[in-house]
C-alpha distance (Angstrom), angle and dihedral (degrees) to the residues before:
residue distance angle dihedral
M1 . . .
K2 3.75 . .
N3 3.78 115.9 .
R4 3.75 114.8 -118.0
I5 3.77 140.9 142.5
Y6 3.77 118.2 -102.9
Y7 3.75 114.8 -148.6
I8 3.78 123.6 -156.2
L9 3.75 100.4 -127.4
A10 3.73 131.3 -162.8
V11 3.78 97.1 -165.9
V12 3.76 115.2 -179.1
L13 3.80 108.5 -161.4
V14 3.79 113.7 -159.6
A15 3.76 135.2 -175.4
L16 3.76 94.2 -100.1
N17 3.77 95.9 -172.5
Y18 3.82 88.3 66.5
S19 3.80 95.7 50.2
C20 3.77 123.4 113.8
G21 3.80 125.0 -87.0
D22 3.78 126.2 3.9
F23 3.82 95.8 -45.9
E24 3.80 111.0 145.8
P25 3.81 126.6 -153.2
V26 3.78 114.4 -94.4
I27 3.80 108.4 -107.6
Y28 3.78 113.7 -147.8
D29 3.83 111.4 -116.9
G30 3.81 99.9 168.8
V31 3.79 93.2 -133.2
N32 3.79 114.9 50.1
G33 3.80 101.2 28.8
Q34 3.78 128.0 61.9
T35 3.79 117.8 -132.6
L36 3.79 122.6 -154.6
A37 3.81 114.6 -149.6
A38 3.80 119.0 -166.7
F39 3.78 141.9 167.6
D40 3.79 114.6 -117.3
G41 3.79 96.4 -112.5
A42 3.78 137.5 -11.2
G43 3.79 99.4 -90.0
G44 3.77 150.1 -29.6
T45 3.79 143.3 -155.6
L46 3.80 121.9 -105.2
E47 3.79 110.6 -160.5
V48 3.80 115.6 -154.3
L49 3.80 118.7 -166.0
I50 3.78 112.4 -127.7
N51 3.84 109.6 -86.3
D52 3.79 89.7 2.5
T53 3.80 141.9 72.5
G54 3.80 138.2 -97.6
E55 3.80 137.9 -164.1
L56 3.80 137.5 -138.4
E57 3.81 124.2 -170.5
I58 3.81 114.7 -145.6
G59 3.79 123.5 -164.6
V60 3.80 125.5 -140.8
S61 3.82 125.5 -164.0
V62 3.79 132.8 -164.1
S63 3.78 129.1 -165.7
T64 3.80 100.5 -133.9
L65 3.78 138.4 53.9
S66 3.78 127.9 -123.4
S67 3.78 132.6 -168.3
E68 3.82 88.4 -136.5
D69 3.78 135.9 53.2
R70 3.80 113.6 -91.4
Q71 3.80 128.9 -150.8
I72 3.82 122.6 -148.9
A73 3.79 118.1 -168.4
I74 3.82 117.7 -124.2
E75 3.78 117.6 -144.3
V76 3.79 134.3 -166.7
L77 3.79 105.3 -137.1
T78 3.79 95.4 -139.0
D79 3.81 91.7 166.7
S80 3.82 90.7 62.3
E81 3.79 112.4 104.6
D82 3.80 87.5 -141.8
N83 3.82 92.4 61.3
T84 3.82 107.2 97.5
A85 3.82 100.9 154.2
T86 3.79 119.6 110.2
P87 3.84 122.2 -138.9
G88 3.80 92.4 -107.4
Q89 3.79 91.9 59.8
Y90 3.80 98.1 63.6
D91 3.79 145.4 30.2
I92 3.82 122.2 -158.1
P93 3.81 133.6 172.4
A94 3.79 118.8 -108.8
T95 3.80 92.8 -122.2
V96 3.78 143.8 14.5
T97 3.81 119.0 -134.4
I98 3.79 123.6 -134.4
P99 3.82 102.3 -161.6
A100 3.79 119.7 -133.0
D101 3.80 116.5 -81.0
T102 3.82 93.5 13.2
Y103 3.78 137.3 98.9
F104 3.79 97.2 -148.4
G105 3.77 141.4 69.8
S106 3.78 137.7 157.0
F107 3.78 142.2 -158.6
T108 3.79 135.8 -164.7
V109 3.79 127.9 -120.7
T110 3.80 115.9 -156.0
G111 3.80 117.7 -150.7
I112 3.81 118.6 -152.4
D113 3.80 126.5 -159.4
D114 3.80 95.2 -125.0
E115 3.81 100.7 149.8
L116 3.79 90.8 -38.6
T117 3.79 118.0 159.7
T118 3.77 134.3 -162.6
D119 3.83 87.4 -100.3
G120 3.81 88.3 68.6
V121 3.80 134.2 -155.4
N122 3.81 134.1 -109.8
L123 3.79 122.7 -117.8
I124 3.82 109.8 -166.2
L125 3.80 114.0 -156.9
G126 3.79 130.6 -169.5
L127 3.80 136.4 -175.0
D128 3.80 122.5 -124.4
P129 3.82 104.8 -157.2
E130 3.83 94.8 -178.2
A131 3.79 91.3 118.8
L132 3.81 88.7 59.8
G133 3.78 91.6 63.5
N134 3.82 111.0 -143.7
A135 3.79 97.2 30.1
V136 3.78 144.4 126.2
A137 3.80 130.1 -152.4
A138 3.77 130.8 -137.1
A139 3.79 131.5 -123.3
P140 3.83 119.1 -58.0
F141 3.79 123.6 -88.4
N142 3.83 120.3 -123.9
V143 3.80 115.0 -144.9
R144 3.79 109.4 -165.9
I145 3.82 105.8 -153.8
V146 3.81 112.8 -161.8
E147 3.78 134.9 173.7
I148 3.79 114.0 -124.7
C149 3.77 138.7 -179.6
P150 3.80 116.6 -130.1
V151 3.82 112.7 -86.4
E152 3.78 121.2 -169.0
A153 3.81 115.6 -132.2
S154 3.82 90.5 -119.9
F155 3.81 94.7 48.7
M156 3.81 116.6 110.0
V157 3.82 92.0 3.3
G158 3.79 127.4 131.5
D159 3.80 138.5 41.6
Y160 3.81 119.0 -17.4
T161 3.80 133.4 176.7
I162 3.82 117.6 -130.7
N163 3.80 124.6 -144.5
Q164 3.80 127.6 171.7
I165 3.80 113.9 -124.4
S166 3.80 101.1 -177.2
G167 3.78 144.8 -20.7
G168 3.76 131.0 49.3
V169 3.79 136.5 164.2
P170 3.84 112.4 -84.5
A171 3.82 92.7 -143.8
A172 3.81 87.4 58.4
G173 3.79 91.5 49.0
N174 3.82 89.1 -106.4
A175 3.78 86.8 -74.2
P176 3.83 113.2 177.3
F177 3.79 102.3 -97.8
M178 3.80 93.0 -146.2
G179 3.77 95.3 28.0
N180 3.80 129.6 -117.7
G181 3.77 119.5 -83.7
T182 3.81 90.4 15.3
V183 3.81 112.8 155.1
V184 3.80 116.3 -145.4
T185 3.79 133.8 172.2
L186 3.80 118.1 -125.3
V187 3.80 115.4 -148.0
P188 3.82 132.0 176.8
G189 3.80 115.3 -89.8
A190 3.78 132.9 -149.9
A191 3.81 92.7 -69.6
S192 3.81 125.0 51.6
T193 3.81 90.6 -115.1
E194 3.81 96.7 46.0
R195 3.79 124.1 99.9
V196 3.81 124.4 -171.4
F197 3.79 133.2 -167.5
N198 3.80 134.4 178.6
V199 3.80 116.1 -124.5
K200 3.81 142.1 163.5
F201 3.80 114.3 -127.9
Y202 3.82 121.2 -128.1
P203 3.81 93.6 -0.4
T204 3.83 92.9 176.0
F205 3.80 90.2 69.7
G206 3.80 92.0 64.8
F207 3.80 93.1 -137.3
S208 3.81 122.6 155.7
N209 3.81 95.5 -118.2
P210 3.81 108.8 136.5
P211 3.81 122.9 -122.3
V212 3.82 117.1 -98.7
D213 3.80 136.7 -161.0
F214 3.81 114.7 -95.3
S215 3.80 122.5 -165.1
F216 3.79 138.3 -158.0
S217 3.80 135.6 166.8
L218 3.79 132.2 -131.5
S219 3.79 109.0 -130.5
C220 3.81 117.0 179.9
G221 3.80 96.0 -60.2
E222 3.80 96.7 -27.2
T223 3.80 130.2 92.0
V224 3.80 116.8 -139.4
V225 3.81 117.4 -161.3
N226 3.80 114.1 -135.0
G227 3.81 95.1 179.0
I228 3.78 135.9 -143.0
L229 3.81 114.2 -7.7
D230 3.79 133.2 -137.0
G231 3.79 96.7 21.0
G232 3.79 93.1 -63.7
V233 3.81 123.6 154.3
S234 3.77 135.4 -148.4
G235 3.80 89.8 -113.7
V236 3.81 92.1 -144.4
G237 3.80 126.8 88.8
C238 3.78 151.5 105.1
G239 3.79 99.0 -67.9
S240 3.80 92.7 -36.8
S241 3.79 133.8 40.5
I242 3.79 115.6 -79.5
P243 3.83 106.2 -111.0
M244 3.80 120.9 -135.4
G245 3.79 127.2 -153.1
P246 3.81 144.9 160.0
G247 3.78 115.8 -57.0
A248 3.78 124.6 -108.9
T249 3.81 84.9 -113.3
N250 3.79 131.1 24.7
G251 3.77 130.7 -108.4
V252 3.79 123.2 -122.0
Y253 3.78 141.9 -123.8
D254 3.80 137.2 171.8
T255 3.81 111.5 -105.9
A256 3.82 88.9 -146.9
D257 3.81 98.1 43.8
D258 3.81 126.6 49.9
T259 3.81 97.9 -175.2
F260 3.80 96.9 97.3
L261 3.80 139.3 25.1
T262 3.78 140.2 156.5
L263 3.80 130.3 -138.6
V264 3.80 126.5 -157.5
T265 3.80 115.0 -153.9
T266 3.78 132.4 -179.3
E267 3.79 102.6 -129.5
D268 3.84 117.0 -155.2
V269 3.82 92.9 7.2
G270 3.80 110.0 -134.7
G271 3.80 90.1 -5.0
A272 3.80 86.3 -80.8
S273 3.80 95.5 155.1
C274 3.80 111.6 19.1
G275 3.79 100.2 16.2
T276 3.78 100.9 -112.5
E277 3.79 127.5 84.0
A278 3.80 117.2 -147.3
Q279 3.79 135.0 -166.5
T280 3.78 102.8 -138.0
V281 3.81 125.1 -169.4
I282 3.79 123.1 -160.1
S283 3.77 132.2 177.6
L284 3.80 128.8 -142.2
T285 3.81 117.7 -157.1
K286 3.78 120.8 -169.7
N287 3.80 114.5 -117.2
């Protein structure tokens, strides 16, 4: 693979024809102007139905206009230590097209269930902007390819009551981190297998920490904790907020019955707040 420097770009593409004054859009000439090519985001999840395939559309942006279509080569960064996908588990086009007079294009990655598991693999993609002439490319894009079982949109949705089965942080008196008898509402998340609910951590303490969104995924009979969404924090801790993460093992659910499930969470990950990590198990029972 050609050696080159990847820049982490924060490219803000604007509708230049609506800008102030007599400023004209930059027209790509391949020699005098520099074009910035970037993926739209840092990564995404490609869900592949068991014994089937799945698709993920990925956007690509450039910083200049051209009167002609442009092709940017797509590469699999096989020399990256983060790349764990095998060639039989994906199919990608050789290039992505940026149509004439636009800044945007997209391409589709197909995931294939070739010995995939619910743990998933990482497919690390890069852009080779050589065809654009004087150009640089952004940071790679991580496609997380995971095997899933079909989940209906209405499955595991609605009001559930939380109770803590085991675990707890000693410094917090092993207090139930989501409370006991707490009623939450499960709603579908960004992916078909994701469920999200809003909950206040350590409610028995009576602190003013606000509730946050907590996420988990349904994975062929197992529940996988994703954790707190949108950069939120528990808001309770020993000098800093107690961090939450996926459990060392997964919880369980019945793929044919959505009335009961368990979640396993690592409470105080690495002992970062109160010094002791705990594997905490909670149950959610449908009301």
